[in-house]
C-alpha positions as CSV (number, residue, x, y, z in Angstrom):
1,M,-18.3,-1.6,11.8
2,R,-16.5,1.7,11.3
3,L,-16.2,1.1,7.6
4,E,-18.4,-0.8,5.1
5,F,-17.7,-2.1,1.6
6,E,-20.1,-2.6,-1.3
7,L,-19.2,-4.2,-4.7
8,L,-20.9,-2.0,-7.3
9,K,-19.7,-3.5,-10.7
10,T,-17.3,-5.8,-12.4
11,D,-15.7,-5.0,-15.7
12,H,-17.1,-7.2,-18.6
13,N,-13.6,-7.9,-20.0
14,S,-11.6,-8.6,-16.9
15,F,-11.9,-9.2,-13.1
16,A,-11.6,-5.4,-12.4
17,R,-14.1,-4.3,-9.7
18,L,-15.7,-1.0,-8.9
19,G,-16.5,-0.8,-5.2
20,K,-17.7,1.7,-2.6
21,I,-16.3,2.2,0.9
22,T,-18.5,4.1,3.4
23,Y,-16.8,5.7,6.3
24,K,-18.5,8.2,8.7
25,G,-21.1,9.0,6.1
26,K,-18.5,9.7,3.4
27,E,-18.1,7.5,0.3
28,Y,-14.8,6.5,-1.2
29,L,-14.7,4.5,-4.5
30,T,-12.3,1.7,-5.3
31,P,-9.8,0.9,-6.9
32,M,-7.9,3.2,-4.6
33,F,-4.3,4.1,-4.0
34,M,-3.4,4.7,-0.3
35,P,-0.4,6.9,0.6
36,V,1.8,5.7,3.4
37,G,2.4,7.7,6.5
38,T,4.9,5.5,8.2
39,Q,5.4,7.4,11.4
40,A,1.9,9.0,11.5
41,C,2.9,11.4,8.8
42,V,3.0,11.2,5.0
43,K,6.6,12.3,4.5
44,T,6.9,16.1,4.1
45,L,3.1,16.7,3.7
46,S,0.5,18.2,6.0
47,P,-2.9,16.4,6.4
48,E,-4.4,19.2,4.3
49,E,-1.9,18.6,1.5
50,V,-2.6,14.8,1.6
51,K,-6.3,15.6,1.4
52,S,-5.7,17.9,-1.6
53,T,-4.5,14.9,-3.6
54,N,-8.0,13.3,-3.1
55,A,-6.4,10.5,-1.1
56,G,-8.9,8.4,1.0
57,I,-7.4,5.8,3.3
58,I,-3.8,6.3,4.4
59,L,-1.4,3.9,6.2
60,A,0.6,4.1,9.4
61,N,3.3,1.6,10.4
62,T,2.7,-0.4,13.6
63,Y,6.4,-1.3,14.0
64,H,7.7,2.2,13.9
65,L,4.9,3.7,16.1
66,W,5.4,0.9,18.6
67,L,9.0,2.0,19.0
68,R,8.4,5.7,18.7
69,P,6.5,7.4,20.4
70,G,4.9,4.2,21.7
71,A,1.4,2.9,21.3
72,I,0.4,4.1,24.8
73,V,1.4,7.7,23.9
74,V,-0.8,7.5,20.8
75,K,-3.6,6.1,22.8
76,K,-3.4,8.8,25.4
77,A,-3.5,11.4,22.6
78,G,-6.9,9.9,21.6
79,G,-5.7,7.5,18.9
80,L,-4.0,8.1,15.5
81,H,-6.8,10.3,14.1
82,K,-6.4,12.9,16.8
83,F,-2.6,12.4,17.2
84,M,-1.9,13.2,13.5
85,N,-5.0,15.3,12.8
86,Y,-6.2,13.1,9.9
87,H,-9.9,12.4,10.0
88,G,-10.2,10.1,7.0
89,P,-9.9,6.3,7.3
90,I,-6.5,4.9,8.5
91,L,-5.0,1.4,8.0
92,T,-2.2,0.1,10.1
93,D,0.0,-2.8,9.0
94,S,0.9,-5.6,11.4
95,G,4.6,-4.7,11.7
96,G,5.6,-8.0,10.3
97,F,7.4,-6.8,7.2
98,Q,9.9,-4.7,9.3
99,V,10.3,-7.4,11.9
100,F,11.2,-10.0,9.4
101,S,13.7,-7.8,7.7
102,L,15.4,-7.4,11.0
103,S,15.3,-11.1,12.0
104,N,16.9,-14.4,11.0
105,P,15.0,-17.7,10.3
106,K,16.2,-19.1,13.6
107,D,14.4,-16.2,15.4
108,I,11.0,-17.3,14.1
109,S,9.1,-19.6,16.4
110,E,5.5,-20.6,17.0
111,E,5.2,-17.9,19.6
112,G,6.3,-15.1,17.3
113,V,9.5,-13.4,16.1
114,K,12.5,-12.2,18.1
115,F,14.4,-9.3,16.6
116,K,16.6,-6.3,17.6
117,N,15.2,-2.8,17.9
118,H,16.9,-0.9,15.1
119,L,17.1,2.2,17.2
120,N,18.9,0.9,20.4
121,G,19.6,-2.8,19.9
122,D,17.1,-4.0,22.5
123,E,15.8,-7.5,22.0
124,L,12.1,-7.6,21.3
125,L,9.4,-10.2,20.6
126,L,6.4,-9.5,18.4
127,T,3.6,-12.0,18.5
128,P,0.2,-12.1,16.8
129,E,-1.5,-11.0,20.0
130,K,1.0,-8.2,20.6
131,S,0.5,-6.9,17.0
132,I,-3.2,-6.8,17.5
133,A,-2.9,-5.1,20.9
134,I,-0.6,-2.4,19.5
135,Q,-3.0,-1.7,16.6
136,E,-5.9,-1.5,18.9
137,A,-4.1,1.0,21.0
138,L,-3.3,3.0,17.9
139,D,-7.1,3.0,17.1
140,S,-6.8,2.8,13.3
141,D,-9.9,1.8,11.3
142,I,-8.4,-1.3,9.5
143,I,-5.9,-3.5,11.2
144,M,-3.8,-6.4,9.8
145,S,-3.2,-9.9,11.0
146,F,0.4,-10.7,11.9
147,D,1.8,-12.9,9.1
148,E,5.2,-14.3,8.1
149,C,6.8,-12.4,5.3
150,P,9.0,-15.0,3.5
151,P,11.5,-14.0,0.8
152,A,10.6,-14.4,-2.8
153,S,13.3,-17.0,-3.2
154,A,11.9,-19.3,-0.6
155,S,11.3,-22.9,-1.6
156,H,7.9,-24.5,-1.9
157,E,8.6,-26.6,1.2
158,Y,9.5,-23.5,3.3
159,L,6.5,-21.5,1.9
160,N,4.2,-24.3,2.8
161,E,5.4,-24.3,6.4
162,S,5.1,-20.5,6.4
163,V,1.5,-20.6,5.1
164,Q,0.6,-23.0,7.9
165,R,2.2,-20.8,10.5
166,T,0.6,-17.7,9.2
167,L,-2.8,-19.4,9.4
168,R,-2.2,-20.4,13.0
169,W,-1.1,-16.8,13.8
170,A,-4.2,-15.5,12.0
171,K,-6.5,-17.6,14.3
172,R,-4.6,-16.3,17.4
173,G,-4.9,-12.7,16.2
174,K,-8.6,-13.0,15.6
175,L,-9.2,-14.5,19.0
176,A,-7.2,-11.6,20.5
177,H,-9.2,-8.9,18.6
178,K,-11.7,-7.2,20.8
179,T,-12.6,-3.8,19.2
180,D,-14.8,-2.6,16.3
181,Q,-11.8,-2.1,14.0
182,L,-11.9,-4.1,10.8
183,L,-9.4,-7.0,10.8
184,F,-7.9,-8.2,7.5
185,G,-6.4,-11.6,7.0
186,I,-3.4,-12.0,4.8
187,V,-2.9,-14.6,2.0
188,Q,0.6,-15.9,1.4
189,G,2.2,-18.6,-0.7
190,G,4.6,-17.1,-3.1
191,A,4.0,-17.7,-6.8
192,Y,2.7,-21.3,-6.2
193,E,-1.0,-21.8,-7.1
194,D,-1.6,-24.6,-4.7
195,L,-0.2,-22.6,-1.7
196,R,-2.1,-19.5,-2.6
197,K,-5.3,-21.5,-2.9
198,K,-4.7,-23.2,0.4
199,S,-3.8,-20.0,2.1
200,A,-6.8,-18.1,0.7
201,L,-9.4,-20.8,1.4
202,E,-8.2,-21.4,4.9
203,T,-7.9,-17.7,5.7
204,V,-11.5,-17.2,4.5
205,K,-12.7,-20.1,6.7
206,I,-11.3,-18.2,9.7
207,G,-13.4,-15.2,8.6
208,F,-12.1,-11.6,8.3
209,D,-13.5,-8.2,7.3
210,G,-11.2,-8.0,4.3
211,Y,-8.3,-9.9,2.7
212,A,-4.8,-8.8,1.8
213,I,-2.4,-10.4,-0.6
214,G,1.1,-10.5,1.0
215,G,4.5,-11.4,-0.3
216,V,4.0,-9.5,-3.6
217,A,6.4,-6.6,-3.0
218,N,9.7,-8.4,-2.4
219,D,12.7,-6.7,-4.0
220,H,13.7,-9.7,-6.1
221,E,10.2,-10.9,-7.2
222,S,9.5,-10.9,-10.9
223,K,6.5,-9.1,-12.4
224,E,5.3,-12.5,-13.7
225,D,5.3,-14.0,-10.2
226,M,3.6,-11.0,-8.7
227,Y,0.7,-11.2,-11.2
228,K,0.5,-14.9,-10.6
229,A,0.1,-14.3,-6.9
230,F,-2.7,-11.8,-7.6
231,S,-4.6,-14.2,-9.8
232,Y,-4.0,-17.3,-7.7
233,S,-5.3,-15.4,-4.6
234,T,-8.3,-13.4,-5.7
235,K,-10.1,-16.2,-7.4
236,Y,-10.6,-17.8,-3.9
237,L,-11.6,-14.6,-2.0
238,P,-15.2,-13.5,-1.3
239,E,-16.6,-10.9,-3.7
240,N,-18.2,-8.8,-1.0
241,K,-14.9,-8.1,0.9
242,I,-12.1,-5.7,0.2
243,R,-9.0,-7.1,-1.5
244,Y,-5.8,-5.4,-0.7
245,A,-2.4,-5.8,-2.5
246,M,0.3,-4.8,0.1
247,G,3.2,-2.6,-0.9
248,I,2.2,-2.0,-4.6
249,G,2.8,1.4,-6.2
250,E,4.3,1.0,-9.6
251,P,1.6,2.2,-12.1
252,I,1.6,-0.9,-14.3
253,D,1.4,-3.1,-11.2
254,I,-1.6,-1.2,-10.0
255,I,-3.3,-1.7,-13.4
256,E,-2.4,-5.4,-13.5
257,G,-3.7,-5.8,-10.0
258,V,-7.0,-4.1,-10.8
259,I,-7.4,-6.3,-13.8
260,R,-7.0,-9.3,-11.5
261,G,-9.6,-8.1,-9.0
262,I,-7.6,-6.0,-6.4
263,D,-9.4,-3.1,-4.8
264,I,-6.8,-1.1,-2.8
265,F,-3.0,-0.6,-3.0
266,D,-0.3,1.1,-0.9
267,C,3.3,2.0,-1.3
268,V,6.0,4.4,-0.1
269,S,7.2,4.9,-3.6
270,P,5.5,8.3,-4.4
271,T,7.2,10.1,-1.5
272,R,10.5,8.1,-1.7
273,L,10.9,8.8,-5.4
274,A,10.1,12.5,-4.7
275,R,12.9,12.8,-2.2
276,H,15.3,11.6,-4.9
277,G,14.0,14.0,-7.6
278,H,11.8,11.5,-9.5
279,A,8.3,12.2,-10.8
280,Y,5.6,10.2,-12.4
281,T,4.2,11.7,-15.6
282,N,1.7,10.4,-18.2
283,N,4.8,10.2,-20.6
284,G,6.9,8.1,-18.2
285,K,8.8,8.6,-15.0
286,I,11.4,11.4,-15.1
287,N,14.4,12.5,-13.1
288,I,13.9,16.2,-12.6
289,K,17.6,16.6,-11.7
290,N,18.6,16.0,-15.3
291,A,20.2,19.0,-17.0
292,Q,17.5,19.0,-19.7
293,Y,15.0,20.5,-17.2
294,K,17.2,23.4,-16.0
295,E,15.4,25.8,-18.4
296,D,12.1,23.9,-18.8
297,F,9.4,26.2,-17.6
298,T,6.5,23.8,-18.2
299,P,4.7,21.9,-15.5
300,I,5.8,18.4,-14.4
301,D,2.8,17.0,-16.4
302,E,0.6,19.2,-18.6
303,Q,-2.4,16.9,-17.9
304,C,-2.0,17.1,-14.1
305,H,-4.1,19.4,-11.9
306,C,-2.2,19.1,-8.7
307,Y,-0.9,22.1,-6.7
308,A,2.7,21.5,-8.0
309,C,1.7,21.4,-11.6
310,Q,-0.7,24.3,-11.5
311,N,1.8,26.7,-9.8
312,F,5.4,25.7,-10.5
313,S,7.7,24.7,-13.4
314,K,10.1,21.8,-13.8
315,A,12.9,24.3,-13.8
316,Y,11.9,25.7,-10.4
317,I,11.3,22.3,-8.8
318,R,14.7,21.1,-10.2
319,H,16.3,24.1,-8.7
320,L,14.8,23.2,-5.3
321,I,15.9,19.6,-5.5
322,V,19.4,20.4,-6.6
323,C,19.7,22.9,-3.7
324,N,18.3,20.3,-1.3
325,E,15.4,22.5,-0.4
326,S,12.7,20.4,1.3
327,F,9.9,22.3,-0.6
328,G,11.1,20.5,-3.8
329,A,10.5,17.1,-2.3
330,R,7.2,18.3,-0.9
331,L,6.0,19.5,-4.4
332,L,7.1,16.2,-6.0
333,S,5.4,14.2,-3.2
334,I,2.1,16.1,-3.8
335,H,2.4,15.4,-7.5
336,N,3.4,11.7,-7.3
337,I,0.6,10.9,-4.9
338,N,-1.9,12.8,-7.0
339,F,-0.7,10.9,-10.1
340,L,-1.4,7.5,-8.5
341,V,-4.7,8.6,-7.1
342,T,-5.7,10.0,-10.5
343,L,-4.6,6.7,-12.1
344,T,-7.0,4.8,-9.9
345,D,-9.7,7.4,-10.6
346,N,-9.2,6.7,-14.3
347,L,-9.4,3.0,-13.7
348,K,-12.7,3.5,-11.9
349,E,-14.1,5.3,-15.0
350,S,-12.8,2.6,-17.3
351,I,-14.5,-0.1,-15.2
352,K,-17.8,1.8,-15.4
353,N,-17.5,1.8,-19.2
354,N,-16.0,-1.8,-19.5
355,K,-12.9,-0.4,-21.0
356,V,-10.1,-1.5,-18.6
357,M,-8.1,-3.4,-21.1
358,E,-8.3,-0.5,-23.6
359,F,-7.2,1.9,-20.8
360,K,-4.2,-0.4,-20.0
361,E,-3.1,-0.6,-23.6
362,N,-3.2,3.2,-24.0
363,F,-1.5,3.9,-20.7
364,I,1.4,1.5,-21.5
365,K,1.7,3.0,-25.0
366,N,2.4,6.4,-23.6
367,Y,4.0,5.8,-20.2
368,Y,6.5,3.0,-20.8
369,K,7.6,3.9,-24.3
370,N,8.6,7.3,-23.1
371,E,10.0,6.1,-19.8
372,V,12.8,4.3,-21.6
373,Q,13.7,7.5,-23.4
374,N,13.6,9.5,-20.2
375,E,16.1,7.2,-18.6
376,K,18.6,7.7,-21.4
């Protein structure tokens, strides 16, 4: 095992968990937010800048790295850690989310999924075995099973078939897995309790090193359905394994996920929002391009200790963003990642003190009340 997990404590008033991940002699506590480095790079940031945010695990994208530069190139470089010069733990997804966004229902078969390469139009096939092989060549520390990613609007009948197919693919992927990388299974089933229960129990029977909750970051999924999916899934997962909510980065969703027993989260939102001039603050999300910040010489967030907030003002960062200077997006990316990492750090402390629900109430009171005003 490259990485080990230990459950340390559960909050007295919720299902929130404090856990410890040990990797190469270093300890990382959960709950944890994981920045996304889609193409072996967290957008605009150096490995040192990512590390400065106190991030632990980061993600890389199997689909994109398969197409460019190719898994074989990364393997020849010595694996992802050497290729991108990041020596903390790395998780790779299965590539499924991207593949399903490029395919049609008719392209899904028992074998796998046919789709067109978005770069050159070539027809490709991704199977459970192929996904595992690519991830093994990338040499990340945590790899994911290949699952079907159905739309949030899918019917109960379709989702039931999808859950069964995902389970069959999970078994095939586990059989194909030959390395010491941790392999996570993925629970699907939409917002239906019976399907989430079936998916979770059967995935646990197959036996994985950790478990992810998939299908909770669809564009048209309601918050209520997302939180149902969390609750319906975690109650059937083993306590001594990592629980991972895929694609979750909105602050309130992280808090609600933690309350329901999730340990780790990832999302592209911190860097994506940064490139569009948006910043998380303890008083709500702001658009720094707004004219009100032109002569605002205060930090993005007075409570933040990141490099951006300690050295630059809103006025300066606004100037950079308006002028399309890449340093502006870089500073906002540092800040946004730091904000979500700090959020999970604060959740850790609240779990230690059995005050998660109190933390949630206070956070919402400040963040969401002011965010409405910031959007006006």
